[in-house]
Structure formats: C-alpha cells, structure tokens
N, C-alpha and C positions, 0 to 999 in steps of 0.2 A: 370603447368599452373600458370600463374601470375594473382592473385586476385585484386580486386580493392584496392585502399588505403584506402578507407574509413572503410573497414571491419577490418583493422589492428589497427584501432583507438579505437575499442571498445573490451570488453572482454565478455564472456558468462555470463549470471545472476548467481551470486555466490549462491543464495539461491536454484535455481535449480540444480546447479552444485553439491552442498554439498548434497542435497536430491538423487539426482541421484547416487552419490557414496554410501550414507548410503544404499539405495536399492540394488546396486551391492554387497555390503558386506553381506547384509542379505540373499542374494541367495547364497553366498558362505557358509552360515551357521553361520556367526557371529550374536550375539545376539545385535543388535544395537537399541538403544532407540534415536529416532530422535525429535530434537526440532527446525528442520531447515524449514520445510514447513510453508508457510503462508496460510494456509486453514482450515476451521473448519473441525472437524473430526466427525461431526454429518451427517447423511444421508439427502439428499434432502427431504424436507416434501412430504407426499404421494400425497396429492392433486395437487402439482406442477408436480409430475412424471405422474399422471393420465391425466393431461392437455396435457402432451407431447404424450402420448400414443393415447389419442383421435385424436390428430393432425395427427399423423401416419395413424390411422384407416381411418380417413376421407381423406387422400390423400394429407395433406397438406406438401408436400416433394419438391416442386418445387421453383424456383426463386421468389424472393420477391423484392419488391423496395429496391434499393441500401441501402438507408438511414433507412430501418426499415418500418414494417407494420404499418398501421394508428392504428390499435387497440392498439399496443404497445406503439406507441407515445401517444395516448390518456391516456393510464394507467401512462405513465411517467409524462405527464401534470398534471394529477390528483394527483400523488404522490408528485410532487414538491409543488402543490398548497395547499394539506393537510398537509404536514409535515414541508415545508419551507416557506409557504405564498408567493411564486413565481409563477407568471403568465406567461406562454409562449404559443406560438401556434405551431402547427406541423412544420412549416417551421423553427423553432428555436430549433429543436431537430434532432440528428443524433443517430442511433443505431449502434453500432460496435461489433466487435468480441472480447469483454471484455474490461475492463477499461484501460488496458494497451494499447490496440490497439487505444483506443480513445485518451489516451494521446500522442501516437506516433503521430496520425494523426494531433492532434492540433498542435504541435510542427513542423510538417512538413510544414503545410500550413502557419504558422505564421513567422518562423525564416529563415534566411539565413546566408551566410557568412558576419562576422562584427557585427551580433546582439549579445546580450547578455541576459541570462535569470537567474534571481537571484534564488537562491536555499538554503534555511536554512538548516544546518547540525545539527543534523544527519538527513540524507536523505535516501528515499527509492533508493535501489541501481540502478534502471533502468533510473532515471530522467537525470543523467549526460551523459549516452551513448545516450539517445534519443536527447538530445541538441546536442551533438557533431556529432551525424549522419546528422543533419540538416545544418551543417557546423557553427552553432553559438557556442557561448562561454559559458559554466557554470560558473556562479558567485557565489562562495560558502560564505555564511554568517555563520561563526561559533558561534554557541550559547553554552551555558554551563549548566550544571547540577544545579548550584546555580541560574541560571534564568529560571529553568524549562525547558531547552531546547527549548525555545521559541524565536523567533526573536524580538528584541526591535525595535521601531520606529526609534531611532537614527542609529540603524545598517542598517536598510533599506533604510534610507535617505542617508547614507554614500555610499552605494552600487550601488545606481541608477546613471547611466550616461546618455549621449545623445543617446548611443547604446543599452539602456536596452529596451527590447522587452516585456518581461512578468515577473511575479514573480510567483513561484509555493507555494501555502499553502496547507498543508496536515494535518488536524485535523478532528478526532483524527489521530494521526501519526504512521507511520511505520518507524523506529523501536522503538521509545521511548514511544508510546502510550499517548502522551501530546494531551491536548485538549484547544484550545484558548478560553478564555472567550469572551464575548460580548464585554466588555470594551478594552480588549487587541486588538481585532480586530478593533474596531472604532479608536483606537489610531494608528494602522498601516494604517488604511483607510485615515486618514489625510494626510498623507504622499502620499498615492497612488494617492489621488484626485489631490493634488498639482502638482505631477509630471505627471499625465496622463498615467500611466503604466497599462496594460492589467494583470489580476489576473486570474491565473489558479487555480481553487479550487478543489483539489482532496478530494472528501468526501467518499470514497469508505468505510470507518470504520464508518459512521455516526451513525448507529444503536447500534454499540458495544460501550456502553458508561456505566460508574460506578457512583455510589454515588451520589454527588451533581452536577456533571458535567453536563453541558447542550450544546447541539450540536447547532453551528451556523456557517453560512458561510457568507463571505463578501457581497454575492450577496444580501442577505436578509436584510442588513442595510440600503439601501436605493435605489431608482430607478436609480440614478446616478451610483452607485457602481454595480448595476445589469447589466447596459449597459456595464460596463468595466470588466464584469467577465464572464469566460467561466466555468460552473459546470460541473464537472466529476463525475459520480457514476456508479453503476451496481448492479447485483443481486448475485454477486459471494460470498461475505462475509456474507451478511445479511441473505440470504436463503441458504446457504452451496451449492452453485451451480457453484463451481469453474471452473468444467469441461464443463459447459454449455456454456461459453465464450459469455456473453451478458454484455455489457457495453454501456454507452450513454453519450452524451454531450448535454448541453442546454446553448444557448447563442446567441449571435448577428446573425441575419440572413446571413450576409456577410461571416462570419468564418463558419459557418454551411453549406453553399453553396459550400465553397472550400473544405470542409472535405468530404462532398458527392461525389464531383468530383473526389477527390483523391481516395476515398474508391472504386469508380466505376472501378478503373484501378488496384487496388491491391488485394481485397478480394471479390468484389461485396458484395451482402447482407450477413448479419449474418444468421446462420443457421436458416431454417423456423421453424423446430419443436421447437427449443431452444426459439425462439421469443414467441411462444404460451405458452410456460413454464413460461416465464418472465411475461406475462400478468396475468397469474394466481397467481404468486408470489405477483405481486404489488397490485392486485385487491382482492385476496382471503384472507382467514383468516391469522392473524398475530401472533396469540398465540405462534407458535413456536419460533419466534425471542425472545420473552421475556423468553422463557424457555433456549433456548441457552445462551442468556447473562447471565442470573442468574448462569448457570453452569460454564461460563467463570469467573464470579465474585468469586466463590469459588475457582477456580483453581488459579486465580490471587493472592487471599490472600495466600494460601498454599505455591505457589513458591516463592513469594517475601519473606515469612518468612523463608522459608528453605535456600534460598540463602544467606540472611543476617546472618544465623547461621552459615554458612561456613567461616573459616577463610580466610582473604584475598579477600573477596567479599562484596561489598556493592551494594545494589539495590533499585532504587526508586520505589514508588508505581505508576504505570501507571493509567491514567484516562479513557483510551479507548482502543480499538482494542484488540488483544490477544498475545501481546509480552512483554517481559521485556527486559531491556537493562542494566545488571550490570556492574559495573565498576571492572575489574579484574587486574588493573595494579600493585597492590600490591603483585601479584605473580610474575611479571617479573623480571627476574634475577636469578631465581631459576633454578635447574637442576635436570634432571632425567637421569641416567646412563651417565653423562658427557656432555648431550645436554642442552643448555641453552634454556629456554622460554622466548624471548625477547619482543614478541608482541602478539597481538590478533590472528595473523595467525598461530603462533607457538603453542599458548595455544589451539586454536580449533583443530589443528592437533594432539597435545598431548591428548586431550580428545577423539578423536576418536580412536587413536591407542592403548591408555592404558585403557580407561574406556569405550569403546564402546559407546560413546555418541556423537551425531552430533549436533553442534551449529555453527552459522554464525559468522565469525571474524568481530569485530567492524570497522575495517579499510574500509570494503566495504560500511559502511553506513557513512564513513568520521571520525570515533572515533576509534583511535587504542586502547584506554584503556580499551575498553568495548568490549562485545560479545552480540549477540542476541539470545534469546530462544523463541520460541512460545509455548504458553501453550495450543494450541488447539491439545491436546491429553489427555489421560485418567489421573485421579488422580492417580492411580497406577503406571503409567508410569512415572509421575512427581516425585513421592515418590522415585522410584527406581533410577531414573536418577540422582536426586539430591545427593542420597547416594553414587552413582558412582563417581559424581564429587567430593564429600567431600573426598572418600578415594584416588582418583586420587591426589588431592592437598597434602594430608598427605605424599604421596611418593615422592614430590619435596623436595629438600634440598637446 
C-alpha cells in the first residue's frame, strides 16, 4: 500500500524511540540505565489521583465539551492570573490531550504551504516535524553555548521574512534547560512588535526552575504582546502527570475557535477523568511541586559535577527543566574495536551497546556535538550511569 507523502517527511520521536528500545532491552534481561525519557519519576500526588477516582465513582466518564470542561477552564484561568498575571476568559482557553497535542493543533491552524516558523536551536525534537506536517518550513536560528543557548534579538530579526508566521519560545527549555530573563525577553519583544509576528510560548517546564532564575513569558510583558502570544502549558511535568495527557492553550479567541474546530474532528474532548484530576492539580495543594523541584535541584548538581569530571565531557549547569546537554565532541574520532565514534548518534549507540546506558543524540535537537540526558531518575541510577559512561569512555582509543 502506498502511504501519503507527508508521512515520509517526518521521523518517529527519537526520545520515545530510544526509551522504547531501552525498555525492550530490559525485557531481554539487559540492565539498562535510561536517561532518555522526559518525564518525572515521581508518582502523581495522591490528592490528584483521588480526584480521578471520585470522578469515576460519580460516573464522570462520558463525552465533555470538545475544548474542555468549564471547571477546568476556570482552574486554568485562575492559574494564569495567579502565577503569570494574565487575564483570560473561557473562550480564550482550549484543553487538549497533552501539551504536544496543543502545539500540534496550534501549528495546524496557523500554518500552511509557504509559511515559515522560527525555531531557536537546540530545540525540542517535535517542533520541526509539527511544522513540516503543516506544509510550512522550519527556520532554525542556531544559538551557541557561549550565548547561553539563547536566541539574540539580531538573530531573530535576521530570521524574520515576509513569510514568517510564528516564533516558538521554549523557556525553561528542552534540551538545554535555559531560562530567558525578563530583560532578554523584552529585547526579543522589541523585534516581535516591530515585525508583527505571533509568538508560541511553550511554558511546560515553568515550575521546574532553580536558583535565582525567575520564570516569565512573552505574554506577561504587555497587553500588546499578550494579544500576539499563544501560551502553551499543561500538567504533565509540574504534577508528574505525563500519562494523563492534559495540556492547554490560552490566546486570541480566533485562534482558540480554530483549534476547537480542528480538535472536534481529530480527538474530540480530552479524557473526562483526566480533566477532573487536572482541576485538582491546579486548584489543590502545591507542596508536592516544591518537593519535586528540590529533589531535581540536588540531582542536577550531582549529574553536572559527575559529567564534568569525566574526561572528554563538558556540561553547562541548566537553570530549569530536568535535562543536561553536555558537549561530547572531544570524544569524536576515537575508536572501539575498530569502529570510529564520529558523532552524537555513534556515541549514543556506543553507550547503549557497551555501557547499557540510554541517552539521546544531540543531532535530534539540532546539535551534533552534544547528547541529552534526563535526570528525572533516582540518584543511585545517576551515580551508576555516570560511572558506566566514564568506564565506557576509558575503553575508547
């Protein structure tokens, strides 16, 4: 059977593919340490699970409005007001099946053949394929570690053309964990306002932030910028609810109406039970978030130190999220049993085969000199994994 040409333009999510391969090797009896999955290893807080159980017991298991129940929209509106000083009404909110689904919907309703979407690199792996599936062209703005992996105003200005439809800003970012400061966002905003380009603000790691870093998004800088921004967020990372699949968008009513129309023809409503759980997540006790972030902070410090102690690896300290993005290019050109490690894919394959450690090649994020590791795993796994990586590098000649 001949498949559509569009499906040949994209590849499976590399993070999910690596995680799936690591799990398959575990089933075969291999002792794999996985640094691939982008999900907290903590359980969903009990009060959130109990809200879902209550929903089931009360029979809240039927269709809901396509764009989310009013109770959850109100909880999102309250959260955006409380945490971000942003005011929305229900018609400006759409709840979807995870933030990934939200982003896909946004790009589908905004973009078409001939449009361009600006994406700073390193970038989350799915942005490019989402844009390609819409018929638009991803325009990559290459940042550098020396500039903190952050896009500069002059880079943004140079990338904007008459075909630019949107810019994606992800802060805290996946994979590098960088956080744009208020002053950095304001500098970018001057360009955005002058050019009149829509901003897609991916805020999914908003609450996972460290030290003196302060979260802010473009929409919160001014009413003008709010009108030019679609805010994307969800409950997956903050509340360890990745499998519940609840994300949301907040933005101009015209765009939200279009997203709801599209969603009515692809998924219908998000899961009714998960929506009730999300209400409790947003409105209920928040202590578990701080506890989780504190544990991530400890793991971040440990993994960065251990990586920097391994010959051939250098690693920047991330400000947010739960990833590190070390430079491993000093290892390239070395051999193991006659096989040369030439790039991040080779090195990742080598670690999996020789060290039983799963990482994600940096090429999938736009940076072939790097690899990504998630420290959303136990400290004992981190310590064992770093020792395995060290020993594997020693074997290279």
